[in-house]
C-alpha positions in Angstrom: -35.0 -4.5 -25.2 -32.8 -4.6 -22.4 -32.5 -8.9 -22.2 -30.7 -8.5 -26.5 -28.6 -5.2 -25.1 -27.4 -7.3 -22.3 -26.8 -10.0 -24.6 -24.8 -7.9 -27.1 -22.6 -6.5 -24.7 -22.0 -10.1 -23.2 -21.3 -11.3 -26.7 -19.1 -8.7 -27.9 -17.0 -8.5 -24.4 -16.4 -12.7 -25.1 -15.5 -11.9 -28.5 -13.0 -9.9 -27.5 -11.2 -11.9 -25.2 -11.3 -14.8 -27.1 -9.9 -13.5 -29.9 -7.1 -12.1 -27.4 -7.8 -8.6 -29.0 -9.5 -6.9 -25.2 -7.7 -3.9 -24.1 -7.6 -2.8 -20.7 -10.5 -1.3 -20.5 -13.0 -4.4 -22.0 -11.1 -6.0 -19.1 -12.3 -3.7 -17.0 -15.9 -3.8 -18.4 -16.1 -7.4 -18.6 -15.1 -7.4 -15.0 -17.8 -4.8 -13.7 -20.2 -6.7 -16.1 -19.7 -9.9 -14.5 -19.9 -8.4 -11.2 -22.7 -6.6 -11.4 -24.8 -9.4 -12.7 -23.3 -11.0 -9.0 -21.3 -13.5 -11.1 -18.4 -15.1 -9.3 -16.0 -17.7 -9.1 -14.8 -20.7 -6.8 -10.9 -20.8 -7.2 -9.7 -24.4 -7.5 -6.9 -25.2 -7.6 -4.8 -25.2 -11.0 -7.7 -23.4 -12.3 -6.8 -20.0 -14.8 -7.6 -17.8 -11.3 -5.6 -19.5 -9.2 -2.3 -19.5 -11.5 -3.4 -15.3 -11.7 -3.7 -15.1 -8.1 -0.1 -16.8 -7.3 1.5 -14.4 -10.2 0.0 -11.5 -8.7 2.8 -9.3 -6.9 0.5 -8.7 -3.8 -1.4 -10.9 -1.2 -4.8 -11.4 -2.2 -5.7 -11.7 1.6 -4.0 -8.0 1.9 -5.6 -6.8 -0.3 -9.4 -7.4 0.5 -11.9 -4.6 1.6 -12.1 -5.1 5.5 
């Protein structure tokens, strides 16, 4: 049952994000869902994450906890 619930949550979040219908709260839940499941990303040149980092209004290194 937990496996089905986990899959349903992942599918719903992915669907909302792909459709462009995700709210800020949905995105926050998706980030937490990924973090709670040990999912991280390797930042590669010209990736969407790299483009996001370049456009942040602060230095990412300064924002990391010590």
